[in-house]
C-alpha positions as CSV (number, residue, x, y, z in Angstrom):
1,X,15.5,2.6,-51.6
2,X,14.3,-1.0,-50.8
3,X,13.9,-1.7,-47.1
4,X,15.8,-4.9,-47.6
5,X,19.0,-3.0,-48.5
6,X,21.1,-1.4,-45.8
7,X,23.8,1.2,-46.3
8,X,26.8,0.8,-44.0
9,X,29.9,3.0,-44.4
10,X,28.5,4.3,-47.8
11,X,28.2,0.7,-49.1
12,X,25.0,-1.3,-49.8
13,X,24.6,-4.6,-48.0
14,X,22.0,-7.4,-48.4
15,X,21.8,-9.3,-45.2
16,X,25.4,-9.7,-44.1
17,X,27.0,-9.4,-47.6
18,X,28.5,-6.2,-49.1
19,X,27.4,-5.9,-52.7
20,X,30.7,-4.1,-53.6
21,X,32.7,-7.2,-52.3
22,X,30.2,-9.5,-54.0
23,X,30.9,-7.8,-57.4
24,X,34.6,-8.6,-56.9
25,X,33.9,-12.3,-56.8
26,X,31.2,-12.3,-59.5
27,X,31.3,-10.4,-62.8
28,X,28.4,-8.1,-63.4
29,X,25.6,-8.1,-64.2
30,X,24.2,-10.6,-61.6
31,X,20.9,-11.1,-59.7
32,X,21.1,-11.6,-56.0
33,X,18.2,-12.6,-53.6
34,X,17.8,-12.4,-49.9
35,X,16.7,-15.7,-48.4
36,X,15.4,-14.0,-45.3
37,X,13.3,-11.6,-47.3
38,X,11.6,-14.5,-49.2
39,X,10.9,-16.3,-45.9
40,X,9.6,-13.2,-44.2
41,X,7.3,-12.3,-47.2
42,X,5.8,-15.9,-47.3
43,X,5.4,-16.0,-43.5
44,X,3.5,-12.8,-43.6
45,X,0.8,-14.7,-45.5
46,X,0.9,-17.7,-43.1
47,X,0.6,-15.4,-40.1
48,X,-2.3,-13.4,-41.6
49,X,-4.2,-16.5,-42.6
50,X,-3.7,-18.3,-39.2
51,X,-7.0,-19.9,-38.1
52,X,-8.3,-19.8,-41.7
53,X,-8.4,-23.0,-43.8
54,X,-6.1,-22.0,-46.6
55,X,-3.4,-22.9,-49.1
56,X,-0.7,-20.4,-50.3
57,X,0.2,-21.3,-53.9
58,X,3.3,-19.3,-54.9
59,X,2.9,-18.1,-58.6
60,X,6.0,-19.7,-60.1
61,X,6.0,-17.3,-63.1
62,X,7.2,-14.5,-60.9
63,X,10.6,-16.2,-60.3
64,X,11.1,-19.9,-61.1
65,X,14.6,-20.5,-59.8
66,X,14.5,-24.0,-58.1
67,X,16.4,-22.7,-55.1
68,X,13.6,-20.2,-54.4
69,X,11.0,-22.9,-55.0
70,X,12.9,-25.2,-52.6
71,X,12.9,-22.4,-49.9
72,X,9.2,-22.1,-50.3
73,X,8.6,-25.9,-50.2
74,X,10.4,-26.0,-46.9
75,X,7.9,-23.3,-45.6
76,X,4.9,-25.4,-46.7
77,X,4.0,-23.6,-49.9
78,X,1.9,-24.8,-52.7
79,X,2.4,-23.6,-56.3
80,X,0.5,-22.0,-59.1
81,X,1.9,-23.1,-62.4
82,X,1.2,-22.2,-66.0
83,X,3.4,-24.7,-68.0
84,X,4.9,-28.2,-67.8
85,X,8.3,-26.5,-67.4
86,X,7.1,-24.8,-64.2
87,X,5.6,-28.1,-63.1
88,X,8.9,-30.0,-63.4
89,X,10.8,-27.2,-61.6
90,X,8.4,-27.5,-58.6
91,X,8.9,-31.3,-58.6
92,X,12.7,-30.9,-58.7
93,X,12.5,-28.6,-55.7
94,X,10.5,-31.2,-53.8
95,X,7.1,-29.7,-54.2
96,X,3.9,-31.7,-53.3
97,X,1.8,-32.4,-56.4
98,X,-1.3,-32.2,-54.2
99,X,-0.5,-28.5,-53.6
100,X,-0.2,-27.6,-57.3
101,X,-2.9,-25.7,-59.2
102,X,-2.5,-25.5,-63.0
103,X,-3.6,-22.2,-64.6
104,X,-3.1,-20.8,-68.1
105,X,-5.3,-20.5,-71.2
106,X,-3.3,-22.9,-73.5
107,X,-2.6,-26.1,-71.7
108,X,-1.4,-28.7,-74.2
109,X,-2.3,-32.4,-74.4
110,X,1.1,-33.4,-73.0
111,X,0.9,-30.9,-70.2
112,X,-2.5,-32.2,-69.1
113,X,-1.2,-35.8,-69.2
114,X,1.8,-35.1,-67.1
115,X,-0.2,-33.2,-64.5
116,X,-2.8,-36.0,-64.3
117,X,0.0,-38.5,-64.1
118,X,1.5,-37.0,-60.9
119,X,-1.9,-36.1,-59.4
120,X,-2.1,-32.3,-59.0
121,X,-4.6,-30.6,-56.8
122,X,-6.6,-28.8,-59.6
123,X,-6.7,-27.6,-63.1
124,X,-8.0,-24.1,-63.4
125,X,-10.2,-24.4,-66.6
126,X,-10.2,-21.3,-68.8
127,X,-12.4,-22.4,-71.8
128,X,-15.0,-25.0,-72.7
129,X,-12.7,-26.4,-75.3
130,X,-10.1,-27.0,-72.6
131,X,-12.7,-28.8,-70.4
132,X,-13.6,-31.1,-73.3
133,X,-10.0,-32.0,-74.0
134,X,-9.2,-32.6,-70.4
135,X,-12.3,-34.9,-70.0
136,X,-11.1,-36.8,-73.1
137,X,-7.6,-37.2,-71.9
138,X,-8.6,-38.2,-68.4
139,X,-10.9,-40.9,-69.9
140,X,-8.0,-42.3,-71.9
141,X,-5.9,-42.4,-68.8
142,X,-8.7,-43.7,-66.6
143,X,-8.2,-40.9,-64.1
144,X,-10.7,-38.4,-62.7
145,X,-9.4,-34.9,-63.3
146,X,-10.0,-32.3,-60.5
147,X,-11.1,-29.0,-61.9
148,X,-12.2,-25.5,-61.1
149,X,-13.4,-22.8,-63.5
150,X,-11.5,-19.6,-63.8
151,X,-14.2,-16.9,-63.7
152,X,-13.6,-13.6,-65.5
153,X,-15.7,-11.1,-63.5
154,X,-15.2,-8.1,-65.9
155,X,-13.6,-6.1,-63.1
156,X,-11.1,-3.2,-63.7
157,X,-8.1,-4.0,-61.6
158,X,-6.7,-0.5,-62.1
159,X,-3.3,-1.7,-63.2
160,X,-1.2,-1.7,-66.4
161,X,-3.4,-3.1,-69.2
162,X,-0.8,-5.8,-70.0
163,X,-1.2,-7.3,-66.6
164,X,-5.0,-6.8,-66.1
165,X,-6.6,-10.2,-66.6
166,X,-10.1,-9.8,-65.2
167,X,-11.8,-7.7,-68.0
168,X,-13.9,-9.1,-70.8
169,X,-11.3,-7.9,-73.3
170,X,-8.8,-10.2,-71.7
171,X,-8.0,-13.7,-73.0
172,X,-8.2,-15.1,-69.5
173,X,-11.0,-16.9,-67.8
174,X,-14.7,-17.4,-68.6
175,X,-17.5,-14.9,-68.3
176,X,-19.3,-15.3,-65.0
177,X,-22.7,-15.9,-66.7
178,X,-21.1,-18.5,-69.1
179,X,-19.2,-20.1,-66.2
180,X,-22.4,-21.3,-64.7
181,X,-23.2,-23.3,-67.8
182,X,-19.7,-24.7,-67.9
183,X,-20.1,-26.0,-64.4
184,X,-23.4,-27.6,-65.2
185,X,-21.8,-29.3,-68.3
186,X,-18.8,-30.4,-66.3
187,X,-21.1,-32.0,-63.6
188,X,-22.4,-34.3,-66.3
189,X,-19.0,-35.4,-67.5
190,X,-17.7,-38.8,-66.5
191,X,-14.0,-38.0,-66.1
192,X,-13.8,-34.7,-64.3
193,X,-14.5,-33.9,-60.7
194,X,-15.5,-30.3,-59.7
195,X,-13.5,-29.2,-56.7
196,X,-13.3,-25.4,-56.8
197,X,-13.7,-22.1,-58.4
198,X,-11.0,-19.6,-59.4
199,X,-10.5,-16.0,-60.2
200,X,-7.4,-13.9,-60.9
201,X,-7.9,-10.3,-62.1
202,X,-4.4,-9.0,-62.5
203,X,-1.1,-8.1,-61.0
204,X,0.4,-5.2,-59.1
205,X,-2.9,-4.2,-57.6
206,X,-2.6,-1.4,-55.0
207,X,-6.1,-1.4,-53.4
208,X,-8.4,-4.1,-52.0
209,X,-11.7,-3.1,-53.6
210,X,-11.1,-5.0,-56.9
211,X,-10.2,-8.1,-55.0
212,X,-13.4,-7.7,-52.9
213,X,-15.5,-7.2,-56.0
214,X,-14.1,-10.3,-57.6
215,X,-14.7,-12.5,-54.6
216,X,-18.3,-11.1,-54.3
217,X,-18.8,-12.3,-57.9
218,X,-17.5,-15.7,-57.0
219,X,-19.7,-16.0,-53.9
220,X,-22.8,-15.1,-55.9
221,X,-22.0,-17.8,-58.4
222,X,-21.2,-20.4,-55.7
223,X,-24.7,-19.8,-54.2
224,X,-26.2,-20.6,-57.6
225,X,-24.0,-23.7,-58.0
226,X,-25.0,-24.9,-54.6
227,X,-28.6,-24.7,-55.5
228,X,-27.9,-26.9,-58.4
229,X,-26.2,-29.5,-56.2
230,X,-22.6,-28.5,-57.0
231,X,-20.6,-28.2,-53.9
232,X,-17.0,-26.9,-53.9
233,X,-13.9,-27.7,-51.8
234,X,-12.0,-24.5,-52.4
235,X,-12.2,-20.9,-53.5
236,X,-9.1,-19.7,-55.3
237,X,-9.0,-15.9,-55.0
238,X,-5.8,-15.7,-57.2
239,X,-2.9,-13.3,-56.5
240,X,-1.9,-9.9,-57.7
241,X,-1.2,-8.0,-54.5
242,X,1.1,-5.1,-55.5
243,X,4.4,-4.0,-54.0
244,X,5.9,-0.5,-53.5
245,X,8.3,0.3,-56.4
246,X,8.2,4.1,-56.1
247,X,5.2,5.9,-54.5
248,X,2.6,3.1,-54.6
249,X,0.7,2.4,-51.3
250,X,-0.5,-1.2,-51.6
251,X,-2.3,-2.7,-48.6
252,X,-0.4,-4.9,-46.3
253,X,-0.7,-8.7,-46.6
254,X,-2.7,-8.6,-43.4
255,X,-5.1,-6.0,-44.5
256,X,-5.6,-7.6,-47.9
257,X,-6.2,-11.1,-46.6
258,X,-8.4,-9.8,-43.7
259,X,-10.8,-8.1,-46.2
260,X,-11.2,-11.3,-48.2
261,X,-11.6,-13.5,-45.1
262,X,-14.3,-11.2,-43.7
263,X,-16.1,-11.3,-47.0
264,X,-15.9,-15.0,-47.3
265,X,-17.2,-15.5,-43.7
266,X,-17.3,-18.8,-42.0
267,X,-17.4,-20.9,-45.1
268,X,-16.6,-24.6,-45.4
269,X,-14.4,-24.1,-48.5
270,X,-10.6,-23.7,-48.3
271,X,-9.3,-20.4,-49.5
272,X,-6.4,-20.5,-52.0
273,X,-4.1,-17.5,-52.5
274,X,-1.6,-17.2,-55.4
275,X,0.9,-14.6,-54.5
276,X,4.0,-14.1,-56.6
277,X,5.3,-10.6,-56.8
278,X,4.6,-9.9,-53.2
279,X,6.8,-12.9,-52.2
280,X,9.9,-12.2,-54.2
281,X,10.0,-8.7,-55.7
282,X,11.7,-6.8,-52.9
283,X,13.9,-9.8,-52.1
284,X,15.9,-9.5,-55.4
285,X,18.4,-7.0,-56.8
286,X,20.2,-6.7,-60.2
287,X,23.8,-5.4,-59.8
288,X,25.3,-3.8,-62.9
289,X,28.5,-1.9,-63.8
290,X,28.6,1.5,-65.5
291,X,30.6,0.8,-68.6
292,X,30.7,4.3,-70.0
293,X,29.3,7.7,-69.2
294,X,28.2,9.5,-72.3
295,X,26.7,12.9,-73.2
296,X,24.5,13.8,-76.2
297,X,23.8,17.4,-76.1
298,X,21.9,18.0,-72.8
299,X,21.3,14.3,-72.3
300,X,23.6,12.2,-70.1
301,X,23.7,8.4,-70.3
302,X,25.1,5.8,-68.0
303,X,25.7,2.9,-70.2
304,X,25.6,-0.3,-68.1
305,X,26.4,-4.0,-68.7
306,X,22.8,-4.9,-67.7
307,X,20.2,-4.4,-70.4
308,X,16.5,-4.9,-71.3
309,X,17.3,-8.6,-71.8
310,X,18.2,-8.8,-68.1
311,X,15.3,-6.6,-66.9
312,X,12.5,-6.2,-69.4
313,X,9.9,-4.6,-67.2
314,X,10.9,-0.9,-67.7
315,X,10.9,-1.4,-71.5
316,X,7.8,-3.6,-71.6
317,X,5.6,-1.9,-69.0
318,X,7.3,1.5,-68.5
319,X,7.9,0.3,-64.9
320,X,9.9,2.3,-62.4
321,X,12.6,0.5,-60.5
322,X,14.7,2.3,-57.9
323,X,18.4,2.5,-58.9
324,X,21.0,3.2,-56.3
325,X,24.8,3.5,-56.4
326,X,26.4,0.6,-54.6
327,X,29.0,2.9,-53.2
328,X,28.3,6.6,-52.4
329,X,30.6,9.2,-53.9
330,X,30.9,12.5,-52.0
331,X,33.0,14.7,-54.3
332,X,31.4,13.8,-57.6
333,X,28.7,16.2,-58.8
334,X,25.3,14.8,-59.3
335,X,23.7,14.8,-62.7
336,X,20.5,13.3,-64.2
337,X,21.2,10.2,-66.2
338,X,19.3,7.8,-68.4
339,X,20.4,4.3,-67.2
340,X,20.7,2.3,-70.4
341,X,22.2,-0.9,-71.7
342,X,24.2,-2.0,-74.7
343,X,21.4,-3.6,-76.7
344,X,20.7,-2.1,-80.1
345,X,17.2,-0.8,-79.2
346,X,16.2,2.8,-78.3
347,X,13.8,1.1,-75.8
348,X,16.7,-0.5,-74.0
349,X,16.7,1.3,-70.6
350,X,16.5,0.5,-66.9
351,X,15.5,4.0,-65.8
352,X,15.2,7.5,-67.1
353,X,16.3,10.8,-65.5
354,X,17.9,9.4,-62.4
355,X,20.0,11.9,-60.3
356,X,23.2,10.1,-59.5
357,X,26.8,10.9,-58.6
358,X,28.7,8.3,-60.6
359,X,31.7,7.7,-62.8
360,X,32.7,5.0,-65.3
361,X,33.3,1.7,-63.5
362,X,30.8,2.4,-60.6
363,X,28.3,-0.2,-59.6
364,X,24.5,0.3,-59.6
365,X,21.9,-1.7,-57.8
366,X,18.5,-2.1,-59.5
367,X,16.1,-2.6,-56.5
368,X,13.0,-4.8,-56.2
369,X,14.2,-7.0,-59.1
370,X,13.2,-10.4,-57.7
371,X,9.9,-10.7,-59.6
372,X,9.6,-10.9,-63.4
373,X,13.3,-10.1,-63.7
374,X,15.3,-13.2,-64.5
375,X,12.1,-15.1,-65.3
376,X,11.5,-12.7,-68.3
377,X,15.1,-12.4,-69.3
378,X,16.3,-13.5,-72.7
379,X,19.4,-13.9,-75.0
380,X,18.5,-11.0,-77.2
381,X,21.6,-9.8,-79.1
382,X,23.1,-13.2,-78.2
383,X,23.8,-12.1,-74.7
384,X,24.3,-14.8,-72.1
385,X,21.9,-14.6,-69.2
386,X,23.2,-13.3,-65.8
387,X,23.8,-15.6,-62.9
388,X,21.6,-15.8,-59.8
389,X,23.0,-15.7,-56.3
390,X,21.2,-16.5,-53.0
391,X,22.3,-14.7,-49.9
392,X,21.6,-16.3,-46.5
393,X,23.2,-14.4,-43.7
394,X,26.9,-14.1,-44.7
395,X,26.7,-17.1,-47.0
396,X,26.4,-16.7,-50.8
397,X,25.1,-19.5,-53.0
398,X,25.3,-19.6,-56.8
399,X,21.8,-20.9,-57.6
400,X,22.2,-20.4,-61.3
401,X,25.5,-20.1,-63.1
402,X,26.2,-17.4,-65.7
403,X,25.5,-18.7,-69.2
404,X,28.3,-19.2,-71.7
405,X,28.5,-18.8,-75.5
406,X,28.4,-22.6,-75.6
407,X,25.0,-22.4,-73.7
408,X,23.8,-19.9,-76.3
409,X,24.4,-22.2,-79.3
410,X,23.6,-25.5,-77.7
411,X,21.2,-27.4,-80.0
412,X,22.1,-25.3,-83.0
413,X,23.7,-26.9,-86.1
414,X,25.6,-25.6,-89.1
415,X,24.2,-26.6,-92.5
416,X,26.6,-29.2,-94.0
417,X,27.8,-28.3,-97.5
418,X,27.0,-30.9,-100.1
419,X,29.2,-31.7,-103.1
420,X,27.8,-30.9,-106.5
């Protein structure tokens, strides 16, 4: 069970709020986040990096709720974005443009213009074509575009192939050998300014060696660039530090950052980190009701009102998320259940073979749901998306309302019949 959850008198609590009582006020399913957990996770990076020139850029894709972004702004966070939508969210939350790095392989003309207009810290360039377009747009706007090159070091991050981004087979970044030539071409361009170097090799990494190998690759390239008169202001080591969902043993934030700081040594460049999952994953929970208990032969199913559209990770990645009854039952026999939703897909599940003592109407808590939960949710089967709640002490804030049917069809139009 997540360390953020506490069981008191057989009930699950987050901070000073009982989830059973919360479900009385809000229909299930709903997401809820611990404000304290988010702050503690971010401050773990600040503490570990004390004395090191650094910038922590939260990866907005992990969870883009503006209340979470606002919390991080207040802690001094920067932001790693991959779209204009994420950019506008950061600005709404009060984020400083000078602390924003723009990643992603497919930045559009409009996205580049908007980011240049507000003056972001850096574009992480992922192809020569992107560099050429950015130079053209910045010339038209008479602005000097700050850039780094995202290097693909061809390193196996030993994670799920869908979230491994540092191999040659991946669409991300530029091969290390080619990156040198891209830097030399950029240095001759009139409307870009080289400020850094970037690398991100994947997500949910549970050992430090791949991070160290990636940074070693960057440091070797930096030496070469320096010899060619290209001096950098920052080294962006990306994010990807894993969290414990089941039996993983990821390094602590302190151990992870210490390894990279030791490898970097006493360099003049600022280190940029892009954590996402490790900031919000264990701060979030998805609470759902058991609608029906069903048996097909030897298989037992707990059919819940949360589904793959609310939490895609198990279906998409085969991910394990701990699932706990909100209220313990003593006199109900335990059985192994597949925890499934109402969506018309066999792949609609939250967990397989979970031993639980439950009956129809019970509440379940899906743990560690703060990262890539709501941010990957959808309206599949025309299901309104769940609300998001923020718990701060004993206070509960609705930071996103539950969608309605009107929300689902907003912008759609019937075809008007024409007379013959």
